[in-house]
N, C-alpha and C positions, 0 to 999 in steps of 0.2 A: 435547422437547415431543411430545405425542401427535398422531397424524395427524388432520387436520381434514377432515371431509366438507363440501365447500364447493360451493355453487351459484353462486358469484361468476362474473362474466364473466371470460374469460381476459385475462391481462396479457402483454404482449410486451416483452422486453428487446431494445433495438435498439443494436447496437454496430458499430464500424467493421470490425474483424477479430477473430479468436480466436487471436491470437499469445500467447506466454507473456509476460504483463505483469501488473502489479498490478491494474489495472482489469478486465482480462479474466479473471484468475483469480478475482477477487471475484465477478464476474457469474456465472461458471459455478458457483461454490460456493453463492451465495445462491439462484439459480434452482433448482439441484438440491435444496437443502434445502426450499425451498418446495414443490417437487413431492412430496418425501417426506412433507410435511405434508398432502398432498391438495389443494394449491392448483393451479389451472389456469394454468400459466406456459409461455411459449414464448420462444425466442431466435431473432432474425434478425440475421445479420451481413452487412455490405454487400459484402464481397469477401474472397477468400482472401488469405493462407493461414489455416488453421484447425487448428493442431496441438492446441489444447485441446478440439477437438470430441469426442475420445474420453473426455474427463473428464466430459462432460455426462451427467447421469442419463438413463437410457433413457426415462423418463416425460416428458421435456422435448422437445417437437417442436423441430427445429432446421432452419433454412432459410438458404441463401445467396442473396442478392438479385442477385448478379452485376453489381455496379456497374462501369461503365467511364467514366473521365473524372471530373472534379471533381464535377459534378452530373449524374447519370445519370437521364434520364427513363424509361428502360426499368426501372431499379431502383425508381423511384418507382411505376411501374405495377405491378410485381410485389408491392411492399409493400402497395399499396392493395388488390389482389386478395386477398392473404393476410389482411389485416385484415377484409375483407368476408366471406370464406369461413369464417373461424374466429371471427367475431363478437367480435373484439378491441375492448375498450372503452377500454383505457388502454395507452400506450406509455411505457416507462421508457428514456429516451435516456441511454446511457452516454457521458458527455463531450459536447462542444458540437457537433461536426460532424454526428452523426446527427439532431440537432434539426431541421435543414433538411428532411430527408426526412419526419420525423414531422409537421412543420407543413404540408408540401405535401399529405400524405395527409389530414390533418385538414380541409383546405379542400375536399377532394373528397367528404367524408362529409356526411351530413345534420347539421344544426345540433345541437350537444351530443352527438353520437354517439360522439365520440372525444376524449379528453384526453391530454396528455402531460406527464410530469415530466422534469426534467433532473438527472442525477447528475454533479456537477462534482468532478473529482479533481485539479485543479491549482490551486495558490495564486497563483503568480507567472508572468508571461510574460516571456521573456528576449529575444525578437527583435522587430524593428520589424514584420515581417510579421504576427506574432501580435497585436501591438497594433492594427494596421490591421484585422485580421479581427474583433477584438472590437467594432468599430464596427457591424458587421453582426450579430454574435451578440447584442449587447446588445438590439437591436430584437426579435430572435427570442425572447429570454428573457422578454420582457414577455408573451408568449403562453402561457407554460408554466403549468400548474396549480400546481406546486411546484418550487422550485429547492433541491436537496439538496446541502449541502456536507459536507466530511469532518471539519470541526472548527469551533468557535465563532469562532476568530480569522479563519479563511478567510471565513466568512459576513460578519463585520463589515467586513473589508477590501473584499470585493466590493461590498457595499452602498454603501460610501463611494466607491470608485473608479468603479464603473459605475452608480451612482445607481439601485439596484434597490429604491427605497423602496416602490414600489407592488406589488412582487412578493411572493408568499408564499414565505418562505425558512425553511429549517430545516437541521439538521445531524445526521448519523448517524456515530458513531465506527466505525472499523474494529474487527473482533473476531477473536479467536483461538480455535481449538479447544483448550480447556483440557485435554482428555483426551489428545489427540495431543501437545501441547506441554507435556510435563512430564519431569522428569529420569528418572523410572522407566520411561518409554515408549521409551527409547533402548537398543538392544541393545549390550552391551559396556560397559566402564567408561571413565571419563575418561582414565586413563593409557594405555589401549590405543589410544584414538583419537589422543591426542597423539603417541604413538610412530609411528603410521601416517603422520602428517604431518611426522615428523622434529622434533617439538618436545619440549622437556625438561619432564617432569612437575613438576620443582621450580621452574620459571620462573613468573613472573607473566605471564599470557597476556592481552594486550589484543587485541580483534578487532572485525571489522565484516563485514557481509554486504550486498551490493548490487552493482549494475552499476558497472563501473569507467569512469565518465564524469566530465567536468570538474566538473559541478555537485555531484557527490558528494564531491569535495575530499579524497580519501584521502591526498593529500600531507600534510595537517596531522596525520593519524594517524601517519605515518612520522616526521614532525618531532618529534612528542610522544614517540614511542618513543626517538628519539635523545637527547632531553633526559632521559628516565628513566635511560637507560644511563649518561649523563654523571654522574648523581647516584649511581651505584653500584647501581642496581636491576637485578637479573637478569631482564630483561623480554624477551619475544618477542611477535611480532605474527602473527595469523592473519587473512588477508583472503580471504573467500569471494565468488566472483563473477568475472565476466570482462567485458571491454569494451575500447574503443579506447584507454584510458589505461594499459593493463597495462604496456607497454614503458616508458612515461614513469615510472611508479611504480617499476619495477625499477631503472631508471637512477638515480632519486633515492636509493633505498636504498643502491645501490652508492656513490654520491657521498658519502653521509653515513657510510659504513662500517658500515652495519647490515644489509647484504644477507643475511647468514647468520642474522639474527634475524627476517626477514620471510618468511613462507610464503604463497604465492599458491595457494590450493586450487582455483581455477577454479569453474565453475558446478557446484553440487551439487544432485542430485535431492532430497535430504533434508538440510536445513540443521541439523537438531537435533543431530547429533554435533558440528558446529562450535560451536554455542552451548554445548553441554555442556563443550567444551574450554576455553572462555573464562572468565577470572576477571572480566572486565568487557566489556560491549558498548559500542562507541563509534560514534556517527553524526556525521560531520563536514561534512555537506552545507552548501553556501552558498545553495542555492535549491531550488525544485521540491517539496521535501517538504511534504506536507500533514499526514498522521498516519501515521507510519511503521509498516508491518506488521512489518518486521524487528525494530524496537525492542519492539513488543508481544510478539513471539515470544520475544525474549530475556527479557523480564519474566516470561512464562509459564514459562520454564525456570529461574526464580529467579536470574537474573543481574542485577547492578546495571547501570544504563544511564547513559551520559553523552552528552547530545545537544546539538548546536549549536542556538542559539535561532532556529529557523526553523519555519514552520508551527505546528502545534499542540503543539510540544514541551512547553510549560508547562502544557498541559491533560493531558498524559500523566505528567509527572514532578512529584512533590511533593518539592521541594528538600530534600536531606538525609535523605529517608525511603525512597525507592526508587531514587534516583539524583540526578544534577545536570544543570543546563542551563548552558552557557557561551556567551559572545558568539561568534558565528560568526567564524572566522578568528583567534581569540585562542589561539594555540598555547601561550603561557606559562600561561594559565589552565587550559587542557586538561591540560597536564602536571602542574600543581599538584594538580588533582583526582585524576588517576590516581595520583600519589604518595601522596596521602591514603588512597585506597582500598587501595593496596599496603601501606601501613604499618599499617593497621587491619583485620586479618582479621575481627574481630568486627563492624566496621561493614560490611564486604563481605557477610558472612552476613546481617546485618539488612536491608540494602538489597535483597538478593535475595528474602528472605522476604516483605517488604512488597510488592515488585513482583508477586510471584505472587498474593498476596491481592487486590491492586488489579485484576489482570486477571480473576480469578474474579468479582469483585463488579461491575466496571464495563465491561470490555472483552472479554467472552466472545463467541464466534461466535454462540451461541444468542440472546444479547441483540441483537446486530446484526441477525440475521434477523427477530427479533420486530419491530424498528423498520421494516424494509423490508416486512414483511407488513402492518403497519398502514398504511403509505404506499400500497402497491399495491392493497390490497383494502379500502380505506376505503369505507364504505357511503355 
């Protein structure tokens, strides 16, 4: 999209920290692209660390508010002054916690001088503490101009559970850079990358990318691998990512006798070679997922995707066309789907090709930024 000369009032993205995470990376990418389009956009983060700061486009002013404690009045004061000096008219709160700061500053400004939107990136809460916090956040959400969800299912669920009937709600799907995420953009060929990880180019490679946390449920991927091997499939597994469950997963692979078939690649600065190496991408999460970036990236790389039925999986996958959705925790069904994809190379190719087209048509990065631009700079 060509750069836009805009006289719009500046917009501020307000986020907790700039650590390496899905919400944080998306905030940096979207704000940087808006700046490249000529839009006046700022980022404020409540407190360090900020390893993603170096990724922010130089045209995006970046400020740390130096929060100390749960609710820092000093940080509220700094935010209010920043909003006043830079004539910010709208704040986009990334997730729920920054909303308290935006609302406090809104109350300090003249009537109708400042509005705020809330971008919600979580579908389910898993702890009692989070459920209690939602009693407060629900009240704050009623003051937002717009509540933005990551998929339609999440919007419907939150409206029902938290009774957001009076709030203006919408959803914006995640998007992928279709130029960066394509097979031809990766240096080296697939066999070379497989050999680097000690994998057999003749094997059927199932894989996943993501933090090794309990809710990601990588155990089911290893169990499904074990079932494939038991059926005579020459299968191997590539898991990219790191986290607290790594040792548990290694022990499980050893207990099942498939430890030599599972490669833990660790955190990768560039996940495209891992996706290129896979015959099929699998997401086994039990919770938390809203609209998986990793799955979209796999689709962009023309890989079939098999997703557990959480979050917006069914909004991303057209059953039997670009992949499959299975009931979360159902290892038998997961193994059946993987066996089908293994046995049908023609199907595997067709699923990947359709997935690539779907990303280009519905889930591209430029389309996502278009949506945020309309939201942030609506007249």
